[in-house]
C-alpha positions as CSV (number, residue, x, y, z in Angstrom):
1,M,-15.4,-102.9,25.5
2,S,-12.8,-100.3,26.6
3,I,-12.8,-96.9,25.0
4,E,-9.4,-96.0,26.4
5,G,-6.7,-95.0,24.0
6,H,-6.1,-92.6,21.1
7,W,-8.6,-92.4,18.2
8,D,-8.3,-90.9,14.7
9,V,-11.7,-89.4,14.1
10,T,-13.2,-87.7,11.1
11,I,-16.2,-85.3,11.3
12,K,-18.0,-84.6,8.1
13,T,-19.3,-81.0,8.5
14,P,-21.0,-78.7,6.0
15,I,-17.6,-76.8,5.7
16,G,-15.6,-80.0,5.0
17,T,-14.2,-83.1,6.7
18,L,-12.2,-82.4,9.9
19,P,-9.5,-84.9,11.1
20,V,-9.5,-84.8,15.0
21,L,-7.4,-86.8,17.4
22,Y,-9.3,-88.0,20.5
23,A,-7.7,-89.4,23.7
24,F,-9.9,-91.2,26.2
25,T,-8.8,-92.4,29.7
26,R,-10.5,-93.7,32.8
27,S,-10.5,-91.7,36.1
28,R,-12.2,-92.2,39.4
29,D,-15.2,-90.3,38.0
30,G,-15.5,-92.3,34.8
31,V,-14.3,-91.6,31.3
32,V,-12.4,-88.4,30.5
33,G,-10.9,-87.2,27.3
34,T,-9.5,-84.5,25.0
35,A,-9.9,-83.6,21.4
36,T,-7.1,-82.1,19.3
37,Y,-7.7,-80.3,16.0
38,K,-4.7,-78.5,14.5
39,D,-3.1,-76.6,17.4
40,E,-6.2,-76.6,19.7
41,T,-6.7,-79.2,22.4
42,V,-10.0,-79.1,24.4
43,A,-11.2,-81.1,27.3
44,L,-14.4,-83.2,26.8
45,Q,-17.3,-82.4,29.1
46,H,-20.1,-84.5,30.5
47,V,-18.7,-87.8,29.1
48,T,-21.2,-90.7,29.6
49,S,-20.6,-94.3,28.8
50,E,-23.2,-97.2,28.7
51,T,-23.5,-100.6,27.1
52,A,-25.6,-100.5,24.0
53,D,-26.4,-102.6,20.9
54,G,-23.3,-104.8,20.9
55,G,-20.9,-102.0,21.8
56,T,-20.4,-99.0,24.1
57,R,-22.4,-95.8,23.6
58,L,-20.5,-92.6,24.4
59,T,-21.9,-89.1,24.6
60,W,-20.0,-85.9,25.4
61,R,-19.9,-82.1,24.9
62,Q,-17.0,-80.0,23.8
63,S,-16.5,-76.3,23.0
64,V,-14.2,-75.4,20.1
65,T,-12.9,-72.2,18.6
66,R,-11.7,-73.7,15.3
67,P,-12.8,-73.6,12.5
68,M,-15.4,-71.4,14.3
69,R,-16.6,-71.0,17.9
70,L,-19.2,-73.8,18.5
71,N,-20.6,-76.0,21.3
72,L,-20.8,-79.5,20.0
73,D,-22.8,-82.6,21.3
74,F,-21.5,-86.0,20.3
75,D,-23.3,-89.4,20.3
76,V,-21.2,-92.4,19.1
77,V,-21.1,-96.2,19.5
78,V,-17.8,-98.0,19.9
79,R,-17.5,-101.5,18.6
80,G,-14.0,-103.0,19.0
81,D,-11.5,-100.5,17.4
82,A,-14.1,-98.5,15.4
83,L,-16.6,-95.8,16.4
84,S,-19.4,-94.2,14.5
85,G,-22.2,-91.8,15.2
86,H,-22.9,-88.1,14.9
87,S,-22.2,-84.6,16.3
88,R,-24.5,-81.6,16.4
89,A,-23.9,-77.9,16.9
90,G,-27.1,-76.3,18.2
91,R,-29.7,-76.2,15.4
92,L,-27.2,-77.1,12.6
93,P,-27.6,-80.4,10.8
94,R,-26.0,-83.5,12.3
95,S,-22.4,-84.2,11.2
96,A,-21.3,-87.9,10.6
97,V,-18.5,-89.0,12.9
98,T,-16.3,-92.1,12.3
99,G,-13.1,-93.2,13.8
100,T,-10.5,-95.9,14.4
101,R,-8.3,-96.6,17.4
102,R,-4.6,-96.1,16.9
């Protein structure tokens, strides 16, 4: 299943639910992407993709400055036009991640 496209994603964090727009494309090196929250767009780092459990498992890292400066690790599974999984910022608890393709 292809991950390419734009995704409306929600991240349920201890400080509230954050709506984030993700864009994924393929390059010679594999999957690349960006995340946009409010007026900040950041590149995704170390994106990996593998077949898993009836879908595609994606992992990546991203650094953000809003709502606070954090380094986040994501682990999601894409099935069709939906994705679900979690993110984690260091030792903080996991945050649920869900999304749909536009």
